Structure formats: C-alpha cells, structure tokens
MDAnalysis code that builds the backbone (N, CA, C; Angstrom):
import MDAnalysis as mda
import numpy as np

u = mda.Universe.empty(348, n_residues=116, atom_resindex=np.repeat(np.arange(116), 3), trajectory=True)
u.add_TopologyAttr("name", ["N", "CA", "C"] * 116)
u.add_TopologyAttr("resid", np.arange(1, 117))
u.add_TopologyAttr("resname", ["UNK", "UNK", "UNK", "UNK", "UNK", "UNK", "UNK", "UNK", "UNK", "UNK", "UNK", "UNK", "UNK", "UNK", "UNK", "UNK", "UNK", "UNK", "UNK", "UNK", "UNK", "UNK", "UNK", "UNK", "UNK", "UNK", "UNK", "UNK", "UNK", "UNK", "UNK", "UNK", "UNK", "UNK", "UNK", "UNK", "UNK", "UNK", "UNK", "UNK", "UNK", "UNK", "UNK", "UNK", "UNK", "UNK", "UNK", "UNK", "UNK", "UNK", "UNK", "UNK", "UNK", "UNK", "UNK", "UNK", "UNK", "UNK", "UNK", "UNK", "UNK", "UNK", "UNK", "UNK", "UNK", "UNK", "UNK", "UNK", "UNK", "UNK", "UNK", "UNK", "UNK", "UNK", "UNK", "UNK", "UNK", "UNK", "UNK", "UNK", "UNK", "UNK", "UNK", "UNK", "UNK", "UNK", "UNK", "UNK", "UNK", "UNK", "UNK", "UNK", "UNK", "UNK", "UNK", "UNK", "UNK", "UNK", "UNK", "UNK", "UNK", "UNK", "UNK", "UNK", "UNK", "UNK", "UNK", "UNK", "UNK", "UNK", "UNK", "UNK", "UNK", "UNK", "UNK", "UNK"])
u.atoms.positions = np.array([
    [160.844, -213.044, -34.733],
    [160.995, -211.619, -34.633],
    [161.065, -211.211, -33.165],
    [160.291, -211.887, -32.317],
    [160.259, -211.573, -30.905],
    [161.620, -211.814, -30.257],
    [162.330, -212.866, -30.693],
    [163.652, -213.153, -30.138],
    [164.603, -212.003, -30.415],
    [164.515, -211.434, -31.591],
    [165.397, -210.316, -31.948],
    [165.081, -209.108, -31.087],
    [163.786, -208.830, -30.877],
    [163.401, -207.699, -30.055],
    [163.876, -207.900, -28.620],
    [163.708, -209.122, -28.115],
    [164.153, -209.419, -26.760],
    [165.660, -209.274, -26.635],
    [166.392, -209.736, -27.648],
    [167.844, -209.629, -27.596],
    [168.279, -208.174, -27.658],
    [167.619, -207.381, -28.494],
    [167.943, -205.957, -28.597],
    [167.684, -205.251, -27.277],
    [166.572, -205.564, -26.642],
    [166.253, -204.968, -25.351],
    [167.275, -205.401, -24.300],
    [167.672, -206.668, -24.360],
    [168.685, -207.158, -23.427],
    [170.003, -206.421, -23.631],
    [170.392, -206.246, -24.884],
    [171.655, -205.581, -25.200],
    [171.645, -204.147, -24.696],
    [170.572, -203.413, -24.945],
    [170.472, -202.022, -24.477],
    [170.496, -201.995, -22.957],
    [169.746, -202.877, -22.320],
    [169.740, -202.925, -20.856],
    [171.104, -203.269, -20.277],
    [171.793, -204.182, -20.964],
    [173.129, -204.582, -20.521],
    [174.088, -203.394, -20.562],
    [174.067, -202.666, -21.655],
    [174.987, -201.531, -21.810],
    [174.624, -200.417, -20.832],
    [173.341, -200.073, -20.741],
    [172.919, -199.008, -19.832],
    [173.219, -199.399, -18.386],
    [172.946, -200.656, -18.054],
    [173.229, -201.111, -16.690],
    [174.710, -201.083, -16.361],
    [175.524, -201.481, -17.321],
    [176.973, -201.461, -17.107],
    [177.491, -200.055, -16.908],
    [177.041, -199.142, -17.734],
    [177.482, -197.744, -17.610],
    [176.981, -197.147, -16.301],
    [175.715, -197.391, -15.962],
    [175.153, -196.855, -14.715],
    [175.893, -197.403, -13.496],
    [176.162, -198.689, -13.529],
    [176.900, -199.289, -12.410],
    [178.304, -198.735, -12.284],
    [178.966, -198.540, -13.396],
    [180.329, -197.994, -13.373],
    [180.322, -196.572, -12.835],
    [179.364, -195.770, -13.266],
    [179.285, -194.382, -12.792],
    [178.989, -194.351, -11.294],
    [178.055, -195.169, -10.858],
    [177.722, -195.206, -9.424],
    [178.925, -195.646, -8.597],
    [179.641, -196.638, -9.081],
    [180.812, -197.119, -8.346],
    [181.884, -196.039, -8.263],
    [182.064, -195.326, -9.328],
    [183.091, -194.279, -9.334],
    [182.722, -193.109, -8.431],
    [181.450, -192.731, -8.433],
    [181.031, -191.589, -7.622],
    [181.019, -191.906, -6.132],
    [180.770, -193.137, -5.785],
    [180.649, -193.494, -4.375],
    [181.963, -194.019, -3.779],
    [182.949, -194.287, -4.616],
    [184.209, -194.854, -4.125],
    [185.098, -193.736, -3.564],
    [185.717, -193.982, -2.407],
    [186.622, -192.975, -1.809],
    [188.021, -193.104, -2.424],
    [188.210, -192.470, -3.594],
    [189.495, -192.562, -4.286],
    [189.934, -191.170, -4.723],
    [191.213, -191.076, -5.095],
    [191.727, -189.807, -5.611],
    [191.274, -189.629, -7.055],
    [191.429, -188.438, -7.577],
    [191.039, -188.143, -8.948],
    [191.802, -188.985, -9.958],
    [193.092, -189.167, -9.706],
    [193.905, -189.961, -10.643],
    [193.446, -191.421, -10.657],
    [193.168, -191.960, -9.485],
    [192.682, -193.339, -9.415],
    [191.330, -193.465, -10.107],
    [190.484, -192.465, -9.910],
    [189.168, -192.484, -10.550],
    [189.309, -192.430, -12.063],
    [190.185, -191.555, -12.572],
    [190.401, -191.470, -14.020],
    [190.940, -192.785, -14.571],
    [191.832, -193.411, -13.849],
    [192.372, -194.704, -14.282],
    [191.258, -195.753, -14.314],
    [190.438, -195.728, -13.270],
    [189.341, -196.689, -13.207],
    [188.348, -196.436, -14.359],
    [188.048, -195.167, -14.636],
    [187.137, -194.834, -15.743],
    [187.715, -195.345, -17.058],
    [188.997, -195.141, -17.248],
    [189.653, -195.605, -18.473],
    [189.554, -197.130, -18.582],
    [189.855, -197.827, -17.492],
    [189.799, -199.288, -17.503],
    [188.370, -199.797, -17.769],
    [187.399, -199.182, -17.109],
    [186.004, -199.597, -17.303],
    [185.547, -199.305, -18.733],
    [185.998, -198.184, -19.278],
    [185.642, -197.845, -20.656],
    [186.190, -198.887, -21.622],
    [187.426, -199.272, -21.416],
    [188.031, -200.299, -22.269],
    [187.290, -201.619, -22.117],
    [186.964, -201.960, -20.872],
    [186.243, -203.209, -20.614],
    [184.869, -203.211, -21.291],
    [184.131, -202.110, -21.150],
    [182.806, -202.015, -21.768],
    [182.905, -202.031, -23.298],
    [183.930, -201.386, -23.844],
    [184.125, -201.397, -25.293],
    [184.379, -202.815, -25.776],
    [185.205, -203.541, -25.048],
    [185.498, -204.932, -25.427],
    [184.235, -205.804, -25.325],
    [183.462, -205.609, -24.269],
    [182.221, -206.370, -24.112],
    [181.245, -206.047, -25.243],
    [181.143, -204.770, -25.591],
    [180.238, -204.370, -26.678],
    [180.708, -204.976, -28.003],
    [182.021, -204.957, -28.245],
    [182.556, -205.537, -29.484],
    [182.265, -207.037, -29.540],
    [182.438, -207.714, -28.422],
    [182.156, -209.148, -28.370],
    [180.676, -209.410, -28.633],
    [179.820, -208.629, -28.014],
    [178.381, -208.792, -28.203],
    [177.992, -208.530, -29.658],
    [178.566, -207.513, -30.262],
    [178.277, -207.209, -31.668],
    [178.741, -208.357, -32.560],
    [179.927, -208.888, -32.308],
    [180.437, -210.008, -33.103],
    [179.521, -211.233, -32.975],
    [179.093, -211.517, -31.749],
    [178.194, -212.648, -31.537],
    [176.866, -212.441, -32.258],
    [176.351, -211.215, -32.174],
    [175.091, -210.899, -32.837],
    [175.219, -211.039, -34.347],
    [176.308, -210.546, -34.909],
    [176.532, -210.668, -36.349],
    [176.662, -212.138, -36.761],
    [177.341, -212.930, -35.941],
    [177.482, -214.353, -36.254],
    [176.120, -215.039, -36.237],
    [175.293, -214.711, -35.246],
    [173.949, -215.290, -35.180],
    [173.106, -214.859, -36.374],
    [173.211, -213.592, -36.742],
    [172.438, -213.087, -37.886],
    [172.887, -213.754, -39.177],
    [174.185, -213.933, -39.336],
    [174.703, -214.599, -40.537],
    [174.233, -216.050, -40.593],
    [174.273, -216.730, -39.457],
    [173.820, -218.120, -39.407],
    [172.340, -218.207, -39.761],
    [171.536, -217.303, -39.202],
    [170.095, -217.299, -39.481],
    [169.839, -217.009, -40.960],
    [170.605, -216.097, -41.541],
    [170.441, -215.778, -42.965],
    [170.799, -216.979, -43.829],
    [171.879, -217.660, -43.493],
    [172.279, -218.843, -44.256],
    [171.219, -219.946, -44.162],
    [170.672, -220.135, -42.975],
    [169.624, -221.143, -42.797],
    [168.385, -220.766, -43.600],
    [168.053, -219.478, -43.627],
    [166.891, -219.022, -44.396],
    [167.100, -219.265, -45.888],
    [168.310, -219.013, -46.369],
    [168.612, -219.243, -47.788],
    [168.492, -220.730, -48.114],
    [169.041, -221.581, -47.254],
    [168.953, -223.024, -47.487],
    [167.502, -223.485, -47.498],
    [166.713, -222.990, -46.563],
    [165.312, -223.375, -46.499],
    [164.567, -222.888, -47.745],
    [164.867, -221.675, -48.187],
    [164.221, -221.151, -49.391],
    [164.594, -221.984, -50.615],
    [165.853, -222.390, -50.703],
    [166.279, -223.232, -51.824],
    [165.560, -224.580, -51.798],
    [165.419, -225.154, -50.615],
    [164.715, -226.423, -50.473],
    [163.253, -226.277, -50.892],
    [162.610, -225.214, -50.432],
    [161.215, -224.988, -50.794],
    [161.059, -224.752, -52.297],
    [162.026, -224.070, -52.892],
    [161.983, -223.835, -54.334],
    [162.089, -225.147, -55.101],
    [162.992, -226.011, -54.667],
    [163.136, -227.323, -55.315],
    [161.853, -228.138, -55.185],
    [161.252, -228.122, -54.003],
    [160.004, -228.856, -53.789],
    [158.899, -228.301, -54.689],
    [158.843, -226.992, -54.829],
    [157.825, -226.369, -55.676],
    [158.036, -226.746, -57.140],
    [159.299, -226.778, -57.570],
    [159.592, -227.175, -58.951],
    [159.167, -228.615, -59.203],
    [159.485, -229.509, -58.261],
    [159.096, -230.915, -58.403],
    [157.578, -231.057, -58.468],
    [156.885, -230.341, -57.593],
    [155.430, -230.415, -57.554],
    [154.844, -229.876, -58.857],
    [155.404, -228.793, -59.368],
    [154.918, -228.226, -60.629],
    [155.129, -229.209, -61.779],
    [156.266, -229.890, -61.790],
    [156.536, -230.888, -62.824],
    [155.541, -232.036, -62.728],
    [155.285, -232.509, -61.503],
    [154.325, -233.597, -61.303],
    [152.938, -233.195, -61.796],
    [152.513, -231.994, -61.458],
    [151.194, -231.522, -61.868],
    [151.121, -231.390, -63.387],
    [152.196, -230.898, -63.995],
    [152.218, -230.778, -65.454],
    [152.116, -232.154, -66.108],
    [152.814, -233.129, -65.560],
    [152.746, -234.490, -66.099],
    [151.341, -235.067, -65.942],
    [150.733, -234.857, -64.793],
    [149.372, -235.341, -64.567],
    [148.396, -234.649, -65.530],
    [148.591, -233.378, -65.750],
    [147.746, -232.641, -66.683],
    [147.891, -233.172, -68.094],
    [149.106, -233.517, -68.469],
    [149.355, -234.074, -69.809],
    [148.639, -235.424, -69.955],
    [148.711, -236.257, -68.921],
    [148.036, -237.559, -68.959],
    [146.532, -237.366, -69.097],
    [145.962, -236.476, -68.314],
    [144.525, -236.219, -68.373],
    [144.140, -235.692, -69.760],
    [144.972, -234.814, -70.313],
    [144.713, -234.270, -71.646],
    [144.699, -235.376, -72.698],
    [145.683, -236.249, -72.626],
    [145.754, -237.353, -73.597],
    [144.558, -238.291, -73.444],
    [144.160, -238.579, -72.209],
    [142.995, -239.433, -71.975],
    [141.728, -238.776, -72.522],
    [141.615, -237.477, -72.300],
    [140.445, -236.749, -72.808],
    [140.416, -236.759, -74.329],
    [141.575, -236.560, -74.951],
    [141.646, -236.604, -76.419],
    [141.204, -237.970, -76.937],
    [141.663, -239.025, -76.272],
    [141.304, -240.382, -76.695],
    [139.812, -240.610, -76.542],
    [139.207, -240.151, -75.446],
    [137.768, -240.309, -75.232],
    [136.978, -239.526, -76.277],
    [137.435, -238.316, -76.576],
    [136.738, -237.499, -77.573],
    [136.840, -238.147, -78.952],
    [138.020, -238.637, -79.283],
    [138.196, -239.309, -80.582],
    [137.302, -240.540, -80.667],
    [137.246, -241.309, -79.599],
    [136.397, -242.511, -79.586],
    [134.925, -242.130, -79.712],
    [134.510, -241.093, -78.999],
    [133.122, -240.639, -79.073],
    [132.806, -240.119, -80.466],
    [133.761, -239.444, -81.086],
    [133.545, -238.920, -82.439],
    [133.389, -240.071, -83.430],
    [134.220, -241.107, -83.289],
    [134.120, -242.268, -84.181],
    [132.775, -242.963, -84.005],
    [132.347, -243.091, -82.752],
    [131.067, -243.731, -82.474],
    [129.931, -242.913, -83.082],
    [130.020, -241.597, -82.982],
    [128.991, -240.734, -83.530],
    [128.958, -240.833, -85.064],
    [130.129, -240.902, -85.672],
    [130.200, -241.010, -87.130],
    [129.613, -242.351, -87.576],
    [129.932, -243.415, -86.887],
    [129.385, -244.750, -87.221],
    [127.866, -244.746, -87.070],
    [127.372, -244.086, -86.028],
    [125.939, -244.030, -85.777],
    [125.247, -243.264, -86.892],
    [125.838, -242.223, -87.376],
    [125.271, -241.433, -88.474],
    [125.239, -242.245, -89.754],
    [126.284, -242.998, -90.012],
    [126.373, -243.805, -91.223],
    [125.340, -244.943, -91.172],
    [125.052, -245.433, -89.990],
    [124.090, -246.525, -89.844],
    [122.688, -246.049, -90.110],
    [122.425, -244.838, -89.913],
    [121.065, -244.313, -90.071],
    [120.770, -244.175, -91.491],
])
C-alpha cells in the first residue's frame, strides 16, 4: 500500500513541478507574446503526452498486480482445498478406528457379562 501512496505522491509532484517549471520559464523568458503562446501550446502538449504515458504505465502496473493477486488467491484456494480433503480423510480414519475400538470394547464387555 505504501508503494502506491509513494507513487501517487510522486505523480502529483511530477505534474505540479512540470507545470510550475513551465510557468516560471515562460514568465522569465524574454520572448514575444506569439512565441510565448507557441511555447505554452508545445509544453501543454508535452505535459499531456507525459501524463498519458504515466497513466498507461500505472494502469499496466495495476493490471499486472491484480493478475498476480488473482493467481495467488487461486493457488491459496487450491492449497486450502487439498488441506481440507486431507483433514477429512484423517478424520474418517480416526472415526473408523474409534468405531472398531468401541465395537471391540463392547464385545469384551458382553463376554465379561456372560462369564459372570
């Protein structure tokens, strides 16, 4: 979660820094109004392209992380199913052993009663 917060902060800082730098450069540059407007247009296009690239990269990373999470969840689900099956089998064995012990004890008790 911290990586996402750090990336979001980086992205906001990147955009704010780019815009601030572009504005400062335009205000301090000794150019005509037409040149300044052209430069503003070019910088706007450049920043838009950079933002689009950053968004695409972020979406690709998010999609990759989601796919990895799904795969991991599927793996954990399979492991849980296997473990549940193993436990059920062990429980069945214990149940059968207990039934056999109880039956044997019951037979012994019946024989003991008959002997008396």
